[in-house]
N, C-alpha and C positions, 0 to 999 in steps of 0.2 A: 903573434902579431900578424895582422891581416892587412895587406896593402891595397890601395884603391886604384892601382894602375890599370886594372881590368874593368873599371866601372863603365857603365853605359847608361844613357838617359832612358828612362822607362816610358814605353808607349802606353797609351790608354787601353784599358780592358773593356770587356762587355758587361753591361749592367744586367742584373737578374731581377726582373720585376716582381718576383715572388718573395723576395727577402723582406722580412718585417723590420721595423725600426729597431726592435730589440736585438735582432740578429746582426744588423749592420753595426750597431754599437759594440756588440760582443766581438765581431770580427776586427773592428778597429783596435781594440785592446789586445786581441790575440796576435795581431800582426805588428805590434810595436817591437822595435829592435832591442834585443837583449845584449848589453855590452858593459864593460867596466870603464874603458877609456876610449876617447875619440880625439884625434888630433889631425892637424893639417894647416892649410892656408885658407884665409877668409878675406874676400874682397868686399869692402864696405863702402857704399855710396850713400851719402846723406844730403837731402835737400830740404830746406825749410821755407821755400818760396822766395827767399832773398839771396841766400848763400848756398853753394854746393861744395861738398868736400868728398874726396875719395881717398881711400888708403887700403893697402893690403897688409894683413897682420897674421902673425902666427896664432893659431887657435888650439886650445887644449881644454878638454872637459873630462872630469871624473864624475860619472853619473851620480846624481843626487848629492854631490859634495862640493864641487867647485867648477867654475867656468873662468878661464883665464885667456887674455889676449895680450899680445905685445907687438907694437909696430917696430919697424926696422930700427936697430940700435937703441931700442927701449925709449924712443921719443914719447910714446904714449903707451901706458900699460894699465891693465885693469884686472881685478880679481873679485869675483862674486861668489859668495857662499850663501847658504840658507839664512844666515843672520846678518850679512853685511854686504854693502856695495862699496868698492873702493877703486879709485883710479887716479892717475896723475898725468900731467902734460908738461913735458920739459920745455916746449916752445913758449908756453904761457907762464911757466913757473907756478903752477897751481895744482891743487888736488882736491878730491872729494872723498870723504870717508864717513859713511853713514848708513841709513837704511834704504829701503826700496822706493822712497819718495822720488828720487831722481828719475828712475825708470817710469814710475807712475805719471810724473809730469810729462815725460817724453812721449809716452804712448797714450796718454789721456784716459787711462783706466787703472784700477788698483792692480799692482804687480807684486808677486812674490817670487821666490826662487823657482818653485815648481812651475808656475805659469811661464816664466822666462825660458826654462829648460824645454818645456813642451813646445813653445813657439819655435825654438831653434831646431827641434827634432821633427817637426811636422805632425805633432800630436795635438789633440784638442786641448785648448788652453783651459777649458772647464771640464770637470768630471762628468762625462755624458751619462754615467751610470746612476747619477743622482736625480735624474729627471726623466720624464716620459716625452717621447717625440712622435711627430707625424712624419712619415717618410714619403718622398715622392722622387721622381726622376727628372732632372733638369740638366740639359747640356751633356747627356750621357754620363751623368754622375748622380750619386745618391744625395738628396737634400734632406736634412733633418732640421725641423723647427719644433720648438716646445709645444706640447699639447695644450698647456696652460700658460697664458702670457705672464711674463714677469712684471712686477710693479716698476722696477727701476731700469732693467736691462731688456733690450731686444737682441736675440742671438740667432745665428743661422750658421749651419755647417754644410759644406759640400764635400763629399768623400769620394775618393777615386775607387772605381770598381775593381781595379787590378790588384791593388795592395792594401786597400782600405785605409790609406793615409789621408790626411786632410788636403783637399785641393784648395779650399777657401774657407776662412772662418771670419765671422763678423760679430762684433760686440758694439751695440749702440746704446747711448744714453740720451734719448731725444730731449729731455728737459734740460740737460746740461749741454746740449749741442755737441756731443762727443761721438765719434765713430772710429773704431779700430777695425781695419780690414787687412787680412793677410792672405796672400796667394803663394802657391808652391808649385814647383816642378821637382822631379825626383831623379835620383840615380841609384843604381844597384851596386853594392859592394859585397862580394862573397855571400850572396843570398840574404843580405841585409839591405834594407831600403833607408836611404838618408836623403835629405834635401839636396837639390842641385842649385836652385835659385829660390830665395824667399823675398817677396816684395811686401813691405809693410807700409800702409798709409794710415797715419794717425791724425785725425782732425779734432781739434779742440776749439770750439766756437769758430773764430775766423782765422785760426792758426793751423797750419798743416806741416807735418813732418813726413817726408817720404824716405824710406830706408830700403836699400837693396843689398842683400847678402848673397854672395856667390861662393860656394864651397869648392875647394880645389885640393887635389892630392891628399885626400883624407885617408886615415888609417885607424883601424881598431886595435886595441890590445897592447899598445906600447906602454912601457914603464915611463911615467911622466913625472916631471918636477914642475912646481908652480912658484918660482922665485918671485918675491914681491916685497919691496920696501920703499916707502914714500921718502923721497930725498929731503934732506934738511933745508930749511929756509923757504919752502914753498908756501904760498898763500892758500888757505882753505876756502873752497867754494861754499858759500852760504846760499841755500835755496830761499827764494822769496815766497 
């Protein structure tokens, strides 16, 4: 087990103007943190333009298998696996149990478990190895843009020069008037790099969701349980 008590916010590094886009992509994947479990506290602030909510939750992740959160005394609890999204809210006596359509509606783009996990860890939400990119330097970071424009999506990635993690990533669907933009700062935990703060802005036509995640007291390698059971009598949330 590795504790996060000695974490520190990471300062920016220096860019290397000689790096090719292929090398930048390669380094991004070489520098992804290798772990089995990650746990700690997660402060979540959500604003939709009319309402604002904030909550601190317990956060647990088993890489590639499950993401779990629980608010104090289990008022809100969620469990996400590669096949299912499920959560309940004791304040509203309601629950959701279904596929990733809920997150897709929230973020304004198609979401699966891998994309959600990459978003939470500061990795590219799309597989950069499946496309060719043009590299440039912007704001002391590496910028990657597709060499060939996509028909439905416009994408852009800014990558930190120190750790080759994502500084900013954007997915836009101009015809659908959708934009997802994600900004990161990072902290170091025993030679591994994890997010410190993640800021998500999801615009869907005239509707905007702003989500801020702050990671606190994180640990690697704990033996974790993921208890979850939807209480009886709760009303199921039906997506429109």
